[in-house]
N, C-alpha and C positions, 0 to 999 in steps of 0.2 A: 698217367692216364687221368683224364677228367672224369668227374663223377657222372652227372647227368647234364646233357646239353639240350638247349632249346634253340631251334633253328630260327634265325632272323632273316626274313626275305623282304624286309622293307614294309611290311604290313602285318596285320594280325593282332590278336589280343595277347601279345607276348607277356606283358606284365601280369595280367590276370592269371595266366597259366603258371607263371613263376610263383605268384603269391599262393596258389593252391598247393604247390609242392612245398613251399616254405611253411605253410600252416601244418602240413604233415610232418615237417621236420627234415626235409630233404634239400640239400644245397643243389642249386642249378646254375648253369652258365648260359646266358643268352649270347649267341655268337653268329657272326657272318663268315667265319673262317672254316672252310671245309676240313682243315687239319684237326680242328677241335672235334668235329663230328666223327672223323675217322678214329680219333683216339679216345672217344667217350665210352663209358660203360653202357649207357643207354641214351637213346635219342628221342626227343619229342618234337614233332612238327605241328605247331598250332595252326589253326585255320581261321582266316577271316579275310575278306577281300575278293578280288577277281583273279581268275586263273591266268589270263594273258600277262598282266604285269608280274604276277608271281613267278611264272615260268621264265620270263625275261630276266628277272632278278636272279633266279636260281642258276640259269645258264651263265650269266655274266660273272658270277662269283665262283663257278665251278661246283656249286653245291648240288646241282643235279647229279653229277657223277658221284659225289660223295654219298648221296642218299642211296643210289643204286648199289654202290659198293658195300655200304654197311649192311644193307638188307641181304646182299649176296653172301656176305660173311656170316650171317646169322646173328648179328647184333640186335638186341631188343630195340624195337622201334614202335613208337606210338604216334599215329597221324590223327589229326582232328579236323573235321569238316573239310575245308579245302585240302587238308593233308591226306584225306581219303580220295577226293576227286582227282587230284593231279597224279595219283599213282596209276591211273588208267592210261591207256594208249593215247586217248584223244578226248577233247571236250568240245561240245557245241558252243561253249562260251568263247566267242572270238575265233571259233574254228582253230583251236590251239592244240599243237602237238604236246603231249605230256611226258611222263617219266617212263612209261612202258614197264612198270613193275608188275602190274596186273593186266592181263588181257581184258579189254573191255572199253567202254566209253562212258563219258559223263554227259548227261542229257538235261535239258531244261524241264522243270516240272510241267506236266501236261496242261493244256488249255482247260479253262473252267475251274481251276483251283486258285485259291488266294495265294499269291506269290509276293514275298517269300512265305514259306512254311515257317511260322514263328510261334514258339511256345512249347508246352510240355506235350509229349506223346509217348506211347508205349513202345518198348522194344521186346519183340519175341525172339528168344534165343533158339537157335537150331542145333547147337551142340555145346558141350562144356568147353570152357576156356579159363586158364588161370586168372586172367584179368577180371572175369565176372564171377569168380568164386565168392559165394555168399550173397550174390545179387540175384534175386528171383527173376525168372523169365516173366515178362509183362511189366517190369518196372518202368517208371516214367523218367525221361531225361529231356533236357532243353535243346530245342532245335532252332536254328536260324539259317535258312538256305533257300536258294532259288533253283539249284541244280542238284542232281543226285547221280551217284555212281552205279553203273550197271555192269558188273563183271560177267565175262563170258562163262566162267566156271562157277556155277551156282553153289558148289561145295565150299567155296571160301566165304559164303554169306553167313557169318556168325549170327547176325541179328537182322530182323526185318521189321518194318514199321508200316502201318497203313495210314495213308493220307490221300483218300480218293482212289488209291491203288496201292499195291504193296511194293516197297522199294527196299534196297539194301541199306540198312542203317549202321551196320558194323561188319567189317571184313577182317579175316585173320587167316594167315598161312605161315607155317614155320615160326619165325621169330618176330614177325610184325603183326600189329593189330592197328586198325584205323576205324574211327567212328564218325558218322555224319553229325551226330549231336555233339554238344560241348560239355564234357565232364565238369570243367571248372565253373559252369553255370548251373550245374545240376544238383546242388546241395550235397548232402552226406553220401548219397549213392555214387555221385560223380567223383567225389574225393576218394571213395573206396576203390574205384577203378584205378585211379592214379596210384594209390597205396599198393594195390595188388600188383600193378605193373612193376613197381620197384621191388617189392618183397618176393614176388613169385617168378618174375622173368629176369630182371636185371641182377638182383642179388638173392637168389633162392636159397643160398646156404647161410645167410645171416646178415648182420648189420653192416651197412656199407660205410666207407669213409665219408665224413662230413655230415653224418646224420646227427641232428641236434636233440632228438628225443625218441 
């Protein structure tokens, strides 16, 4: 079994995410192989880029089915930015069919707002979650996005953020969590989220193989 895998879909800030986990002492594998994802202890789907080419890449490699399967199995999964948006049924970006993990749509930020929404903003937490343990509600994280996810079930909205209107900035259900912001660009609190993901979701009973510190 692989330790932690980072999904490579031909775009995204893969190396910066991997460096964040390395700094925390966790070995990761960047992969285009769905079998690596299916065999992983935990999966990270980093996000950057546009939904249409991302979904094309995921379907071409079979990674779309692997993502749905690992979430169905209850394997710990962390989606970031685009990795939240494509969990929805559909996105306005290119009128693209997405992964259908969460019922809902991804929409462009409303007219009148500066797009992309870029910089630090607060995340208000709606319920407790292991990944946010020790992170106060209202903490600031770094955003870069032009679209936002709107789940049909508001109960999965772990965190919300105000940018001219209130939108879902973190979603969680069962074994998966996904954030609109970038933890790897969010300083010590962002790193804490990744550390909590490994310690409290992937290996809640202790030190995992490949940990270097």
